[in-house]
N, C-alpha and C positions, 0 to 999 in steps of 0.2 A: 504494500500500500504506500503510494507516494503521498507526500503532504508538504505543503509550503510552510507549515507551521513548524516552529522549533521549541523544544522544551529546554533549550540550553545545550551545553556541550557535556558529553559523558567522557571522562578520562578513564580508559580501561588499560590496566597493566596485564602483561602476559597475553596480549591480544592477537598474537600471530597464529594461534591454533587453539583447538579444544574449547574449553569453557569461555575463554576470553573472546575468541573469534565468534562464538555463538552469541554471546552478549552483544557484540558489535552489530551483528546482523539484526537481532531483535530490537535493539535500542534505536538503530537507524530507522527501522520500520515504524517505531513509535513516535518518530519526529525529533529525535535527538541528533545534533551534530556530534562528531566523534573526534577524539584525540587518542590515537592508538599508540600504545607504548610497548616495546619489546626489543629484544636484541637483534632479531632476524629482520633486517631492513627489507630484504627482497620479498619475504612473505607478507610483511606489513603492507608494502606497496601493492602487491597482488590483491590482497584483501580490500584495500582502499579503492582500487580500481573497480573491483566487482561491486562494492557497495555503492559507489557513485553511479554506476550504470543501472542499479536496481532501485535506488531511492533518491530522494532529493537532498539527502544529508550532505553537509560539508564534512569532509573527512581529512584530517591532518595526521601525518605519521611522525612519530618521534622515536628515533632509535636510541635506546638507552639500556645499559646493563645495570640493573638496580643493585648489584653487589659492588659496584664501583662508586665511591663517594661523590665524585664529580657529576656522574650521570644522575645519581639519586638526587643530588642537590638541585640539578636543573629541573627535574620533574616537580620537586617541592616548590620551587619558585613559581612555576606555572600554576600550581594549585592555590598558592597564596595570593597571587597577583592577577590572575585572569578571571575577570568578573563574569565571563560567559560560562564558566564551568559550574554546573549545578549538581553533578553526580560523579562520584569516584567509585569505580569497581576495582577493589583491591584484590586482584586475582593471581598475580604472578607468584609462583611457588614451585618448589621441587620436592620430590619424595626420596625416600631412602629405604633400602631393604636390608641394610647391614645391622647386625647386633652391635650395640654400643661398644662392647669390649673389643670388637674386631674392626671397628669402623676406621676409615681414613678420616682423621680429624680435620684435614683440610677441606674435605667434602662436607663434614659436619658443620664447620665454620661457614661455608658457603650457604648451606641450608638455613642456618640461623640468620645469616645476614639477609637472605632474601625473604624467608617466611616470616621472620620476626622483626628484624631491624628496619628493613625497607618498608614493610607494611606499616609499622608504627610511625615512621617519619612521614609517610604519605597521609596516613589518617590524621596525624597532628596538623599537617599543613592544610589539609582539606577542612578540618574542623575550624581552624583559625579563619580561613577564607570565608567559609560559609557563615560563621557567626558574624563576621564583619558585614556580610551582605544580607543576613537575616533569613537565609533559606539555603537548602541543599540536602544532599543525601549521600551516605557512605554505605557501600555494600562490601563486607569483608568475606571472602571465600574461605571457610574453615573446612571441617570434615566431621563425619560421625565418629572418627576413631577416638576422640577423647571420652566418648561414652563407654567404650570398652577398651581401655588402654592396655590391658593385660594381653591382648591378642595381636598387638601390632608393634612395629618398630618404635623404639623408645624415643629417639630424637624427633622423628616426624610427628609422632603422636603428641609429644610435648609441645611442639611448635604450633600445632593446630589447637591444642588446649589453650595456649596463650592467645591465639586469635579469638577464640570464643570468649574468653574472660575479658580481653581488651574491649571487645565489642559490647558486651553487657555493661561494663563499667563506663564506657564512653556514652552509651545510651542513657545511663543514670546522670551523667554530667551535663549532656547537652540535648537530650531527647525532647525536653520540654521547652526548648528555645528555638523551635522551628526547624530543627535538623532531624531528618529521618535516618535511623541507624538499623542495619540488618546484618545478621550473620547467617550465611548459607552453609549448611552442613550436608554436603553430598555424601552418599555412600559410594560404592565402587561405580565409577563412571568411565565409559569407554573413550579415553583420550590418550595422547602420546605420553603422558606422564609415567605410565607403567613401563613402557619400553625404555625410557630414559633412566629409570631407576633400576633397570635390569630385572624387571618382573614381567610375567606373562599374564595378562588379564584374562586370557582364554582358559587359564587353569582354574579360574573360579567357576562355581556353578552358574550357568547362564541366567538363572532367575535372580541372581544377586547384582548383575551388572546393568546399569541404566544407560540408555542412549543419551548423549550429551544434549541433544536438542530437547528431549523431554525434561531433563534435569533443569536446564536453564528456563524453560517455559514455566515449570512449576515454581522455581525460585522467583520469577517475576510476578506470578500470581500471589505468592506470599508477600512480595514487596507491595503489591497493590492493596493487599489486605492489612498492611501495616504490621506485619509480623516482625517482632524483634529477632526471633530465631526461626529459620525455616529449614525443616528436614524433609526434602522432597518425597522420600519414600514412607514417611510416617503416616499411617492410615488414620490414627485418632489423635487429634491435637490435645485431647484431655490427658493423654499419656505424658506429653511434655509438661503440661501444667502440674501433673502429679509429681513429676520429677523435681520441678522447681520448688513446689511446696514442701516436699520432703527435705530438700536442701535448706530452705529457709527455716524449717522447724528446728534445725540444729542451732539457730542463732542465739537463743537465750543461754546456751551452755557452751558457747565457743570460747568465751573469755571471762573467767571468774577469778575471784580472789584466791580460792582454794582448789586443789585437785579433787577430782571426783572420789567419792567414798570407796569406789571399787578398786582403787589403787592402794588403799590402806596406808596412806601417807599421814604421819602425825601432823596435825594442824599446828602451824607456827604463826604466832601472833607477832606483829612488828614490835621490836624492842621499844620500851617506853623511854622517853627522853626527859631528863630533869631540867626543865626550862631555867630554873633559878641558877643551877650550876653553869649552864651554857652562857647565861647572861654575865655571870661573874668572870668567866674565862675571856669572853669577848671584851669585857670592860678593861 
């Protein structure tokens, strides 16, 4: 669907393929102009050419390796200073299949830099720009793996748990100030990330793997419905609500003066202070 209207510009990271490229297609059809960010300039240009031919979107390409400080800083500046940007899709990320004890720590550092550091910098820059302008939206692509961390790679799982936590905290900070915040938690989705991580997505049961188009379409419906957290494959939203409520129920007992009775720790009262003696010493 072509449209002469624009909803502003969507900046999408990791836009050259997979989830990012699919978001680009859907958002262009929704009337957004696009700023596509990725390392692969040739693929970005090919996608931009295709989208310009199919939609009325203005599409700009920005080649950037978000693990490099100078490239990351350039994207941050655009988010802070470009008033046309109304949406950030924080999608760029990598996966890992290595056990932590056996991992190449250089690769671990790169994963942390991209999945955590870059995402945080861009979310911060977008939040600052959107607050100045009074509107905007941030979509952070996380994963379902933090829900069952025992079954997945430690570093990748921890990085996506960070994304989820950051998004929830950011929503508490600015969600009532005109900024929409969404975390998307895909399950296994058929994209290139598997091959790049040395894993075979076809080794999974077919019923567990979602097509990327369906995943993004569901995420966008969740966005339209103002969901703070969207799990595309979750049949009953009440299950997520129950999970959140169970977590919040821990609140009254998470930080108390004394340890729980079940630890059989002798209660220690703070030592009393003789004020008169202290005053004499200070005198």
